[in-house]
Phi, psi and omega in degrees: 000142182272127181263011183292329181301324183283312184295325180292325185280320187258344179062231183285357178262014184300327184290347182248011191300311179300326174289325181298323182293321179287327179298319175299321176299317181300318181288329190269331192297313178302320180292323179295317181292318178302323185281318190262330187054034184232112182287339178288327171297317179295316185296317182296319184292314184297316184294325176298312177296320178300310180299315180297316181294329175292320183292320179301310185293326179294323177296317180294318181294310177292334179272008181052040181290137172231129178194164176218167179230117175056021183071009186255316179246138183225127177251126172214193180299322180290313184289323175303314183292318177292327173302317177301318179298317180288326183292323180295324178298313181287333178294318179296320179294316182289334181293321188261341192296322180294345185256349187281130180289348180273348185245327194301333180275357181278161168292100195293331178293318180291319180298311178297321185284325177291325180296319180288325178294321179295318183289323176300320180296321178297325183284326174303317182292326179295328182260358188291145174236011186223139178306317183295320179293319174305315180297314182294320177297316179299317182291323180296316177295320183288310183296323176299319185290325182302315183285328176294320178301321190273355189291338176280077189294331181275000181257112177305327178296320183295314178302314180297317183296319183288325173302310183295318180299315181295321181291318175295317179299316181295323177296318176301318180293320178294320178298316181297315180297319178302315179299314180298316179298324178294314181298319180293324180291331180284315188255336180081013181206160176245005178281129189297319184289321180293326177295315175305314177296314180301313181295322184296335187264336180273329182079189187280139176226162184290322177301322178292320180299315184292320182298319178298312184297318184286324178291321179297317177297307186304305180276350169296327173303315187297324182263001177067038176280145180291133015261026183253029190257358194295341184284327195300313177301316180290323177290314185292330181287320188277333184286158170304141184307315178304324179286328173300316177299317178301315181294316187290327183256338182251307186299316181290330171292326174300318181298317180293318176303320178302314180298318179302305186302308186283305194275325177296312182294324184291316188267322177290316178291324181297316182287340180283339180262324180199171180294135188211177188278040187287320185298315180304314182293323180298317180295322177298316177291328180294318180294319178297320178296317179297317182292316183298316182287332181287309177302314178301315180287317182296316182289328180301329186301318188273004184279139174253344177267129190290330184285324177292320177297320178289334179291311177291334172298317179297325176297316179303311185296330174298320177301317179302311183297327176301346176303327176307321183283338175281315185286316176058040177239167181297317180293321175300317180292329174297315181295320181297316179297316178300312181292331177291324175293311180299320182299323176307312183280331180286304185286320177292328175292315177304313181291327177296319174302313179296320180298319184292318181296321177296324174296336178266008176084013173277134186293180182264350179287144178303325181294336176299341183272009181298133176071019181290331178305325181273328180278330176211077183307320182290318177299318182296315179299311177307310183297318175302318182294321183291316182292318179295320180294314178301324175288339177092038178276126174289151001265028189284165186300326183292327172298312185294315178294320177291328177299315179290319184288320179291321182294338181287344179266003178253319177244131172282176181300331177281352183095351177281152176300126182266176180275009180256026178300320179298328179288323178296321181300308180301318181293320176296313178307317179295318177303318176299318182296319186293335181296330183299309183280335174293314182300329179300315182295320180299314182302310182304317184293316194254340182256312186285148180263137181267174180285337180239152175239007179291138183297148182252128176258133180230157183302146184291336179297315179296320181300319184296315182291320176294324180294323174302321180288320180298311181301318179298314180302319182284311187295321181286341177282323181274327182233070187292343184294343181305316185256323186301319182296305177299329177294320179295321175302317184293316180293323176297319181297315180300309184288335175290328175286321180297000000 
């Protein structure tokens, strides 16, 4: 596909074209709601901006467009695919948000504007080549997310979640700024490529070590990696469910992209020039990955609230994806990108089912789902599908993406057995543990009898979004090349830059 139509329209700003369209939406949404007082009009307008942004990104991606702006933003196969991931996330949220009882009483123009602003920040991170741009993108997404969590002003759980989120977010920002300032002091630059080259010639220093620890901690909060995970269950429980889904599938993916951008470039590029502290950092990330997936899965077993269980499950899934940071190979990055896409549909679909049931007056306790298979057969089937996919049951998408991701810890790109076999074993063991608490929900829905047998009706918008996720979970499990191929191209593009 020819990308010239986009380059002719946006000129030197072509690498930022998908973000520019969303920024226009951010500015327009509050005025549109103020004028019409109709959330359906705002919802249609938001969906229109998202679809146009997706079309522009698709043209650039399929046209193999490569370009940059001022050396701060760079569009290539990797950034284009990550932008597509964030666009899918906001599309699913936008489809259901106007029908969600948790959102309809909010100022919908402000809600739509904040949602699009947060996504724009994530897209900035996907294209960033500079620490300052990454920081600005992360903060744009984070500050917008704080407000989104706090918008249920009459719900004390939302207020508590927002306060915790802001405090933890502020601590994360402080640590990140400290790390960036230390790194700038060591290297004299904030450009990622220049930092890698500078560090490879300087070798390890204590200032560099402190910068790494503070930056890992700062961005570790964003992906809820252990021990920086405490905020996630409270925030996911207190926020409106569409926002919980947005945070679980979008915000955390942004944090993982930050890890890819900073640490893979820094250490893979650094080690290609000279001996560097790469092995030590690989073991540090491997330990964080192993602890994160284990704590997430073990604590999830004892949860009685479905949103908190999904939150701890998300923590475990972040641990799986951190395998990429331990292995640091092109194949591992391919598996990580593929799992990020399947996770959007698995975890996003599960949150959508929860949100749909809340609209029907069903509670958030797992026991509230008793007899759901008879009252809402499609929702029960969809939830079972998403949970089994998250556990890695074949032939669903979660099995295929976990297979690629975990196998990257066993075989390196050259085909030789790597030193990360133990990490793959821990990941497989954790998948087995997760099956226990996922199967418990399925048992409650299909085996246990509920107090009511009345059929449950949910908004059609939720059914449409859930159906999209169901189809994606099945299709990506059977035909993984749909995403696996572009993910391999994105990983190759990423490592060619490195």
